[in-house]
Backbone as CSV, one residue per row, in Angstrom:
resi,resn,N_x,N_y,N_z,CA_x,CA_y,CA_z,C_x,C_y,C_z
1,MET,1.071,-6.211,-5.174,2.771,-7.240,-5.342,2.417,-8.445,-5.612
2,THR,3.689,-8.697,-6.414,3.542,-9.987,-6.551,3.714,-11.022,-5.368
3,PRO,3.677,-12.598,-6.133,3.955,-13.697,-4.710,5.447,-13.599,-3.893
4,GLU,6.143,-12.538,-5.053,7.429,-12.782,-4.415,7.733,-11.444,-3.507
5,MET,7.092,-11.123,-3.243,6.890,-9.130,-2.831,7.706,-8.453,-3.215
6,ALA,7.278,-8.238,-4.654,8.124,-7.298,-5.157,7.257,-6.219,-5.722
7,PHE,7.547,-4.710,-5.924,6.711,-3.999,-6.073,6.276,-4.357,-7.636
8,GLU,5.091,-3.953,-8.086,4.906,-3.975,-9.359,4.570,-2.562,-9.867
9,CYS,5.681,-2.398,-11.416,5.170,-1.431,-12.316,4.502,-1.398,-13.364
10,LEU,3.598,-0.712,-13.832,2.834,-0.476,-15.633,3.866,0.550,-16.300
11,PHE,4.458,0.312,-17.007,5.637,1.397,-18.018,4.712,1.523,-19.127
12,ILE,4.210,2.722,-19.244,3.375,3.075,-20.633,4.134,3.556,-21.889
13,SER,4.863,3.052,-22.698,5.738,4.049,-23.481,5.931,3.147,-24.640
14,ARG,5.912,3.996,-25.753,5.939,3.407,-27.382,7.669,3.631,-27.607
15,ASP,8.540,4.290,-26.939,9.656,4.737,-27.170,10.971,3.220,-26.261
16,PRO,11.379,2.623,-27.396,12.205,1.757,-26.614,13.667,1.717,-25.756
17,GLY,13.881,3.406,-26.455,14.509,4.100,-25.976,14.833,3.901,-24.245
18,VAL,13.619,4.816,-24.183,13.535,5.616,-22.943,13.272,4.064,-22.029
19,PHE,12.680,2.996,-22.141,12.233,1.860,-21.782,13.932,0.873,-21.161
20,ARG,14.448,0.756,-22.333,15.650,0.429,-21.993,17.040,1.140,-20.682
21,VAL,16.498,2.146,-20.946,17.355,2.895,-20.022,16.691,3.229,-18.261
22,VAL,14.899,3.273,-18.569,14.173,3.353,-16.995,14.131,1.600,-16.520
23,GLY,13.981,1.021,-17.452,13.603,-0.550,-17.155,14.987,-0.742,-16.669
24,ARG,16.045,-0.511,-16.595,17.411,-1.135,-16.663,17.546,-0.720,-14.769
25,VAL,16.845,0.468,-14.325,16.971,0.949,-13.215,15.384,0.084,-12.444
26,LEU,14.619,0.026,-13.316,13.852,-1.064,-12.623,14.040,-2.575,-11.699
27,ARG,14.684,-2.506,-13.127,15.036,-4.292,-12.613,16.830,-3.608,-11.523
28,ASP,17.237,-3.540,-11.335,18.159,-3.118,-10.301,17.580,-2.887,-9.062
29,LEU,16.074,-2.345,-8.961,14.932,-2.069,-7.831,14.049,-3.253,-7.631
30,SER,14.461,-4.203,-8.338,14.217,-5.566,-8.304,11.894,-5.434,-8.396
31,ILE,11.998,-4.136,-9.007,10.066,-3.853,-9.282,9.988,-4.757,-10.276
32,SER,9.224,-5.418,-10.596,8.528,-6.130,-11.515,7.266,-5.201,-12.823
33,THR,7.860,-5.325,-14.345,7.524,-4.588,-14.599,6.641,-5.034,-16.101
34,ASN,5.164,-4.570,-16.444,4.783,-4.950,-17.406,4.507,-3.933,-18.037
35,ILE,4.979,-3.446,-19.495,5.240,-2.816,-20.249,3.656,-2.663,-21.562
36,CYS,3.423,-1.692,-21.642,2.278,-1.382,-22.040,2.435,-0.239,-23.047
37,LEU,1.792,-0.244,-24.430,2.127,0.601,-25.187,1.548,1.816,-25.493
38,SER,0.009,1.466,-25.256,-0.884,2.976,-25.548,-1.485,2.863,-24.064
39,PRO,-1.989,4.458,-23.871,-2.572,4.920,-22.630,-3.869,3.687,-22.056
40,ALA,-4.838,3.813,-23.527,-5.714,2.948,-23.995,-5.908,1.745,-23.159
41,LYS,-4.710,0.888,-23.878,-4.609,-0.336,-23.074,-4.857,-0.276,-21.475
42,ALA,-3.717,0.749,-21.306,-3.038,0.568,-20.003,-4.183,1.096,-18.736
43,ALA,-5.282,1.597,-19.263,-6.409,2.143,-18.567,-7.398,0.713,-18.047
44,GLU,-7.096,-0.300,-19.163,-7.672,-1.448,-18.836,-6.847,-2.348,-17.749
45,LEU,-5.572,-2.521,-17.825,-4.950,-2.782,-17.034,-4.906,-2.379,-15.813
46,LEU,-4.882,-1.621,-15.167,-4.756,-0.440,-14.455,-6.106,-0.665,-13.830
47,GLU,-6.897,-1.224,-14.448,-8.387,-1.378,-13.631,-8.670,-2.804,-13.158
48,ARG,-7.663,-3.671,-14.063,-8.182,-5.264,-13.278,-6.856,-5.662,-12.666
49,GLY,-5.150,-4.774,-12.663,-4.382,-4.817,-11.694,-4.269,-4.675,-10.318
50,ASN,-3.120,-4.403,-9.882,-3.055,-4.083,-8.346,-1.941,-3.518,-8.317
51,ASN,-1.493,-2.864,-9.641,0.225,-1.745,-9.274,0.255,-1.063,-8.518
52,ASP,1.662,-0.835,-7.619,2.769,0.015,-7.149,3.201,1.260,-7.405
53,LEU,2.906,1.334,-9.149,3.868,2.739,-9.734,3.603,2.197,-10.788
54,VAL,3.527,3.571,-11.699,2.988,3.824,-12.777,3.559,4.430,-13.737
55,VAL,4.587,3.947,-14.435,5.631,5.027,-15.116,5.143,5.536,-16.668
56,ILE,4.775,6.918,-16.790,3.522,7.157,-17.975,5.171,7.910,-19.446
57,ASP,5.274,7.934,-20.291,6.056,8.249,-21.374,4.696,9.205,-21.354
58,TRP,4.495,10.846,-21.379,4.253,11.612,-21.179,3.717,11.923,-22.801
59,GLU,2.772,11.630,-23.502,2.304,11.963,-24.800,1.258,13.007,-24.957
60,GLY,1.083,14.135,-24.374,0.129,15.282,-23.809,-1.126,14.408,-23.539
61,GLU,-2.398,14.697,-24.395,-3.670,14.583,-24.028,-4.287,13.365,-23.284
62,ASP,-3.860,12.322,-24.405,-3.884,10.632,-24.038,-3.369,10.451,-22.903
63,SER,-2.317,10.623,-22.519,-1.286,10.828,-21.141,-2.452,11.519,-19.901
64,ALA,-2.445,12.260,-20.023,-3.377,13.393,-19.214,-4.665,12.676,-19.085
65,GLU,-5.322,12.211,-20.249,-7.005,11.167,-19.971,-6.412,10.334,-18.927
66,LEU,-5.285,9.014,-19.341,-5.127,7.849,-18.520,-4.660,8.652,-17.313
67,LEU,-3.928,9.528,-16.861,-3.822,10.203,-15.328,-5.213,10.274,-14.781
68,ARG,-6.243,10.956,-15.266,-7.276,11.023,-14.451,-8.064,10.411,-14.256
69,LYS,-8.041,8.784,-15.528,-8.234,7.799,-14.743,-7.935,7.324,-13.832
70,ILE,-6.587,7.178,-13.659,-6.060,6.953,-12.235,-6.530,7.446,-10.977
71,TRP,-6.357,9.092,-10.907,-7.396,8.812,-9.914,-8.471,9.041,-9.324
72,ARG,-9.445,8.278,-10.849,-11.082,7.775,-10.572,-10.944,6.287,-10.171
73,LEU,-10.155,5.908,-10.182,-10.280,4.668,-10.498,-10.390,4.333,-8.696
74,GLY,-11.488,3.243,-8.498,-12.537,2.823,-7.060,-11.418,1.834,-5.795
75,LYS,-10.242,2.585,-5.470,-9.263,1.922,-5.222,-8.862,2.490,-4.351
76,CYS,-8.690,2.547,-2.596,-8.475,2.658,-1.789,-6.976,3.275,-2.013
77,ARG,-6.228,2.573,-2.380,-4.755,2.847,-2.493,-4.351,2.863,-3.997
78,LYS,-4.044,4.346,-4.239,-3.696,4.576,-5.770,-2.196,4.405,-5.689
79,PRO,-1.722,4.023,-6.982,-0.470,3.861,-7.391,0.126,5.237,-7.492
80,THR,1.879,5.000,-7.330,2.450,6.090,-7.599,2.704,6.217,-8.997
81,VAL,2.871,7.676,-9.370,3.045,8.262,-10.891,4.095,8.592,-11.090
82,LEU,5.051,7.817,-12.380,6.142,8.750,-12.513,5.832,9.065,-13.733
83,ALA,6.334,10.863,-14.196,5.956,11.456,-15.649,7.466,10.991,-16.219
84,VAL,7.346,10.422,-17.596,9.261,10.773,-18.447,8.376,11.740,-19.223
85,SER,8.856,13.501,-19.109,8.301,14.246,-20.014,9.707,15.122,-20.533
86,ALA,9.438,15.543,-21.851,10.472,16.696,-22.273,10.070,18.085,-21.910
87,THR,9.008,18.273,-21.457,8.721,19.508,-21.171,8.768,19.662,-19.333
88,ASP,8.603,21.353,-19.558,8.408,21.817,-18.199,7.405,21.923,-17.344
89,CYS,6.238,21.668,-18.070,4.532,22.297,-18.383,3.931,20.988,-16.701
90,ALA,3.129,21.857,-15.785,2.549,21.426,-15.045,1.428,20.207,-15.125
91,MET,1.850,19.112,-14.130,1.669,18.073,-14.061,0.258,17.509,-13.083
92,PRO,-0.828,18.278,-12.998,-1.099,17.956,-11.339,-1.507,16.074,-11.255
93,GLY,-1.155,15.780,-10.228,-1.556,14.552,-10.018,-0.380,13.567,-10.497
94,VAL,0.575,13.979,-11.357,2.044,13.020,-10.715,3.164,13.423,-9.995
95,HIS,3.295,12.287,-9.507,4.615,12.458,-8.060,5.915,12.465,-8.531
96,VAL,6.203,11.600,-9.230,7.777,12.535,-9.652,7.861,12.443,-11.785
97,VAL,8.766,13.560,-11.450,8.988,14.108,-13.023,9.749,13.737,-13.090
98,LEU,10.605,12.902,-13.967,12.002,12.466,-14.961,11.667,13.360,-16.547
99,ARG,12.939,13.818,-16.734,12.751,14.533,-17.229,14.112,14.002,-18.595
100,LYS,13.205,14.665,-19.860,14.294,13.575,-21.276,15.086,14.894,-21.343
101,PRO,16.172,14.043,-21.844,16.478,13.198,-22.312,17.020,12.279,-21.197
102,VAL,16.177,11.146,-20.967,16.684,10.007,-19.615,18.163,9.504,-19.502
103,THR,18.576,9.541,-18.356,19.693,8.721,-18.335,19.538,7.843,-16.978
104,VAL,20.714,7.385,-17.274,20.858,6.089,-15.943,20.849,6.965,-14.703
105,GLU,21.762,7.747,-14.463,21.791,8.535,-13.357,20.692,9.858,-13.280
106,SER,19.786,10.316,-13.902,18.408,10.626,-13.555,17.888,9.816,-13.194
107,SER,17.440,8.444,-14.184,16.311,7.765,-13.179,16.214,7.905,-12.525
108,LYS,17.687,7.478,-12.131,18.332,6.387,-10.405,17.326,7.698,-9.555
109,ASN,17.800,8.561,-9.361,16.992,9.623,-8.856,15.905,10.031,-8.500
110,SER,15.169,10.109,-9.751,13.939,9.969,-9.921,12.748,8.671,-9.580
111,LEU,13.726,7.505,-9.693,13.146,6.091,-8.761,13.428,6.226,-7.842
112,ARG,14.297,6.763,-7.161,14.796,6.721,-5.712,13.315,7.291,-4.976
113,THR,12.940,8.506,-5.237,11.819,9.451,-4.538,10.852,8.734,-5.120
114,ALA,10.469,7.869,-6.071,9.398,6.793,-6.466,9.304,5.603,-5.382
115,TYR,10.151,5.345,-5.425,10.331,3.842,-4.636,9.764,4.677,-2.622
116,SER,10.536,5.826,-2.445,10.832,5.912,-0.954,8.853,5.927,-0.948
117,ARG,8.032,6.738,-1.989,6.922,6.933,-1.436,6.078,5.787,-1.534
118,MET,6.368,5.110,-2.346,5.851,3.515,-2.594,5.712,2.699,-1.048
119,LEU,7.227,2.609,-0.521,7.689,1.750,0.875,6.771,2.387,1.715
120,VAL,6.512,3.972,2.000,5.998,4.815,2.670,3.898,4.474,2.349
121,ASP,3.455,4.171,1.138,2.288,4.044,1.091,1.722,2.852,1.234
122,HIS,2.836,1.917,1.082,2.887,0.191,1.109,2.145,-0.212,2.892
123,ARG,3.273,0.683,3.791,3.356,0.445,5.135,2.022,1.281,5.425
124,ARG,1.610,2.024,4.979,0.345,2.663,5.797,-0.922,1.841,5.420
125,HIS,-0.767,1.223,4.179,-1.426,0.769,3.998,-2.328,-1.161,3.629
126,ALA,-1.148,-1.499,4.130,-1.284,-2.587,4.825,-2.237,-3.104,5.220
127,ARG,-2.405,-4.674,4.972,-3.457,-4.709,6.302,-3.188,-6.585,6.216
128,TYR,-3.416,-7.462,7.082,-2.999,-8.784,7.129,-4.210,-8.983,8.758
129,PRO,-5.088,-9.752,7.871,-6.633,-10.432,8.726,-5.714,-11.415,9.662
130,VAL,-6.490,-11.152,10.602,-5.584,-12.644,12.455,-7.280,-13.074,12.189
131,LEU,-7.868,-14.250,12.001,-9.107,-14.635,12.379,-8.771,-15.616,13.739
132,MET,-9.371,-15.099,15.201,-9.817,-16.067,16.176,-10.002,-15.232,17.180
133,PRO,-10.507,-16.464,18.192,-11.530,-15.689,19.526,-10.891,-15.318,19.961
134,VAL,-11.453,-14.462,20.712,-10.371,-13.640,22.661,-12.201,-13.461,23.308
135,ILE,-11.332,-13.430,24.636,-12.163,-13.429,25.343,-11.969,-11.744,25.788
136,ALA,-12.905,-10.908,25.684,-12.658,-9.150,26.146,-13.815,-8.802,26.699
137,THR,-13.234,-8.144,27.452,-13.834,-7.569,29.019,-14.089,-6.086,29.088
138,THR,-15.307,-5.628,28.959,-15.775,-4.361,28.922,-15.254,-3.114,30.093
139,ASP,-15.303,-2.416,29.917,-14.590,-1.254,31.184,-15.964,-0.922,32.313
140,ASN,-16.722,-2.145,32.477,-17.770,-2.365,33.617,-17.508,-4.046,34.340
141,GLY,-16.656,-4.429,33.645,-16.496,-5.660,34.066,-17.150,-6.865,33.373
142,ARG,-17.908,-6.720,32.357,-19.140,-7.841,31.710,-17.677,-8.200,30.418
143,THR,-17.687,-9.719,30.474,-17.047,-10.592,29.564,-17.716,-10.968,28.263
144,LEU,-16.891,-11.040,27.293,-17.732,-11.675,26.045,-16.387,-12.255,25.202
145,ARG,-17.584,-13.231,24.142,-16.392,-13.539,23.527,-16.328,-13.292,21.961
146,ILE,-15.384,-12.636,21.875,-15.746,-11.821,20.387,-14.690,-12.291,18.870
147,ASN,-15.248,-12.380,18.129,-14.576,-12.936,17.186,-14.085,-11.419,16.038
148,ILE,-14.946,-11.839,14.447,-15.180,-10.768,13.546,-16.385,-10.164,14.281
149,THR,-17.481,-10.923,14.280,-18.881,-11.181,14.856,-19.038,-11.181,16.252
150,THR,-20.028,-10.469,16.722,-20.020,-11.298,18.403,-22.222,-10.949,18.474
151,LYS,-23.039,-12.201,19.470,-23.879,-12.240,19.484,-24.498,-10.591,20.623
152,ASP,-23.076,-10.364,21.737,-23.477,-9.461,22.305,-23.748,-7.948,22.142
153,ILE,-24.962,-7.436,22.486,-24.888,-5.848,22.548,-23.647,-4.921,22.557
154,LEU,-23.229,-4.307,21.622,-22.047,-3.314,21.806,-22.828,-2.466,21.322
155,ALA,-22.373,-1.278,22.298,-22.620,0.242,21.867,-21.375,1.195,21.433
156,VAL,-21.809,2.563,20.665,-20.342,2.990,20.352,-19.934,3.636,21.924
157,GLY,-18.707,3.627,21.339,-18.037,4.427,23.030,-17.753,3.383,24.281
158,ASP,-18.291,2.146,23.484,-18.164,0.662,24.711,-16.396,0.712,24.670
159,VAL,-15.773,0.697,25.830,-13.889,0.418,25.944,-14.113,-1.409,26.388
160,LEU,-13.013,-1.713,25.462,-13.031,-3.490,25.709,-11.509,-3.681,25.709
161,SER,-11.415,-4.727,26.742,-9.751,-4.781,26.707,-10.019,-6.917,26.735
162,PHE,-8.980,-6.896,25.603,-8.780,-8.169,25.784,-7.451,-8.888,25.553
163,ARG,-6.633,-10.244,25.009,-5.417,-10.687,25.598,-5.613,-11.089,23.916
164,LEU,-4.697,-11.009,22.918,-4.375,-11.613,21.526,-2.932,-12.222,21.344
165,HIS,-2.941,-13.407,21.108,-1.822,-14.166,20.911,-1.486,-14.351,19.468
166,LEU,-1.246,-13.399,18.766,-0.603,-13.223,17.407,0.359,-14.381,16.937
167,PRO,0.248,-15.086,15.299,0.728,-16.489,15.093,2.290,-15.500,15.231
168,GLU,3.340,-16.821,15.548,3.935,-17.090,15.597,5.237,-15.794,16.980
169,THR,4.374,-14.822,17.392,4.884,-14.181,18.859,5.148,-14.740,19.889
170,PRO,5.836,-14.572,20.655,6.618,-15.338,21.959,5.376,-15.172,23.387
171,ARG,4.447,-13.646,23.064,3.401,-14.083,24.207,2.372,-13.159,23.552
172,GLU,0.996,-13.282,24.535,-0.109,-12.622,23.949,0.362,-11.351,24.274
173,ILE,-0.328,-10.084,23.432,-0.843,-8.724,23.556,-1.764,-8.588,24.584
174,LEU,-1.545,-7.468,25.041,-2.924,-6.938,25.644,-3.376,-5.996,24.724
175,CYS,-4.739,-5.662,24.407,-5.102,-4.323,23.732,-6.142,-3.457,24.299
176,GLN,-6.235,-2.710,24.551,-7.706,-2.035,24.638,-8.359,-1.249,23.713
177,ILE,-9.772,-1.142,23.740,-9.951,-0.833,21.942,-11.388,0.078,22.710
178,ARG,-11.687,1.277,21.908,-12.953,1.545,21.847,-13.893,1.433,20.279
179,ILE,-15.417,1.203,20.843,-16.179,0.830,19.365,-16.584,1.841,18.943
180,LEU,-16.157,2.438,17.655,-16.320,3.646,16.665,-18.064,3.347,15.992
181,TRP,-18.453,1.956,15.612,-19.826,2.282,14.995,-20.087,0.531,14.997
182,ALA,-21.039,0.486,14.953,-21.635,-1.215,15.169,-23.127,-1.146,13.733
183,ARG,-22.895,-2.328,13.948,-23.992,-2.957,12.860,-25.000,-3.713,13.337
184,GLU,-26.489,-4.161,12.512,-27.147,-5.059,13.290,-26.838,-6.453,13.651
185,ASN,-25.362,-6.590,12.304,-25.116,-7.996,12.414,-24.068,-8.702,12.922
186,GLY,-23.734,-7.557,13.803,-23.248,-7.611,14.975,-21.493,-7.607,14.302
187,ARG,-21.022,-6.423,13.681,-19.710,-5.922,13.158,-19.796,-4.995,13.685
188,PHE,-18.956,-5.125,14.420,-18.372,-3.314,14.376,-16.768,-2.850,14.156
189,GLY,-16.289,-1.937,14.160,-15.576,-0.858,14.010,-15.059,-0.394,15.374
190,CYS,-13.315,-0.222,15.477,-13.214,-0.188,16.579,-11.475,0.806,16.273
191,GLU,-11.044,1.583,17.497,-9.932,2.233,17.382,-8.970,1.489,18.739
192,PHE,-7.984,1.436,18.436,-6.794,1.202,19.381,-7.053,2.401,20.800
193,MET,-6.886,2.501,21.473,-6.809,3.177,22.548,-5.289,2.956,23.693
194,ARG,-5.232,1.876,23.782,-3.556,1.725,24.677,-3.382,-0.040,24.395
195,ILE,-1.864,-0.110,24.061,-1.215,-1.253,24.205,-0.093,-1.041,24.929
196,PRO,-0.008,-1.840,26.146,1.240,-1.661,26.854,2.502,-1.571,25.981
197,PRO,3.551,-0.794,26.512,5.007,-0.789,25.554,5.828,-2.058,24.912
198,VAL,5.787,-3.299,25.982,6.574,-4.070,25.426,5.968,-4.561,24.773
199,ASP,4.223,-4.813,24.740,3.405,-4.929,23.859,3.224,-4.441,22.582
200,LEU,3.750,-3.018,22.703,3.518,-2.473,21.046,5.082,-3.158,20.575
201,ILE,5.682,-3.008,20.882,7.356,-3.395,20.549,6.776,-4.593,19.434
202,ILE,6.317,-6.160,20.238,5.602,-7.081,19.567,4.782,-7.092,18.406
203,LEU,3.716,-5.918,18.853,3.197,-5.953,17.279,3.781,-5.446,16.330
204,HIS,5.028,-4.017,16.561,5.392,-3.585,15.488,6.452,-4.206,14.835
205,ASP,7.083,-5.512,15.469,7.646,-6.441,14.875,7.175,-7.429,14.290
206,TRP,6.167,-7.920,14.590,4.655,-8.662,14.152,4.822,-8.340,12.707
207,LEU,4.172,-6.980,12.631,3.743,-6.384,11.326,5.041,-5.922,10.553
208,LYS,6.041,-5.753,11.247,7.206,-5.422,10.071,7.717,-6.310,9.400
209,SER,7.345,-7.875,9.953,7.836,-9.262,9.672,7.135,-9.385,8.215
210,LYS,6.032,-8.827,8.637,4.528,-8.883,7.187,4.983,-8.120,6.019
211,GLN,5.839,-7.395,6.330,5.907,-6.495,5.645,7.272,-6.372,4.579
212,GLN,8.060,-7.251,4.493,9.135,-7.336,3.952,8.759,-7.382,2.842
213,ILE,9.492,-7.012,1.643,9.269,-6.961,0.411,10.607,-7.321,-0.682
214,LYS,10.514,-8.000,-1.732,12.001,-8.030,-2.230,12.923,-6.953,-2.335
215,LYS,14.403,-7.045,-1.832,15.094,-5.454,-1.437,15.518,-5.678,-3.176
216,PRO,15.743,-4.054,-3.412,16.698,-4.063,-4.134,18.217,-4.899,-4.741
217,LEU,18.816,-4.807,-5.974,19.211,-5.799,-6.254,21.070,-4.885,-5.836
218,SER,20.581,-3.217,-6.403,21.561,-2.356,-5.735,20.997,-1.178,-4.717
219,PRO,22.217,-0.841,-3.636,21.771,-0.062,-3.136,21.112,1.519,-3.522
220,LEU,19.800,2.039,-2.812,19.481,3.161,-2.997,20.468,4.196,-2.838
């Protein structure tokens, strides 16, 4: 995402006509677009960047190799891939296909599908770090102070309860977690077991406020 919280697209095409039509729809969706003329250069940009959408004007084996590189990227969140193609050949790994000749209407339909997938993927992978100390209580009544690390000894399966006041929320929320893994340096991984319904609403509203993105200029 850009600082303005707009989705980012890498557009690979040598055809100004294709970009003229599809680029117009991308602008209407408030998607920030960087155009690249060659699949080889695109691979370098994808390695360094954090693109939400990749549009490939399909050119046979060069494009297929770029697609393989996308899926080999060492990132937990892969971009949505839209291929602009003149054929009906199968393209494993492509999420959305836009058939040539492209029109504004067909571009809108394909990019609506891609946009919906990008929204779901963004919400699934979004993380918002909160660094603050809390006092946790184990299921046997022991209390301990935790942050990201703790000097107290915890074991896999331990259940902790604590209250957390998220920034800009009206009250603390109660969380009950179970330890899933532990490291010798005092780091732990956990899963949420229970959050009271009212507190869960507060948590969902807080997450929703953090997930706001730049709205499309025209309705989907």
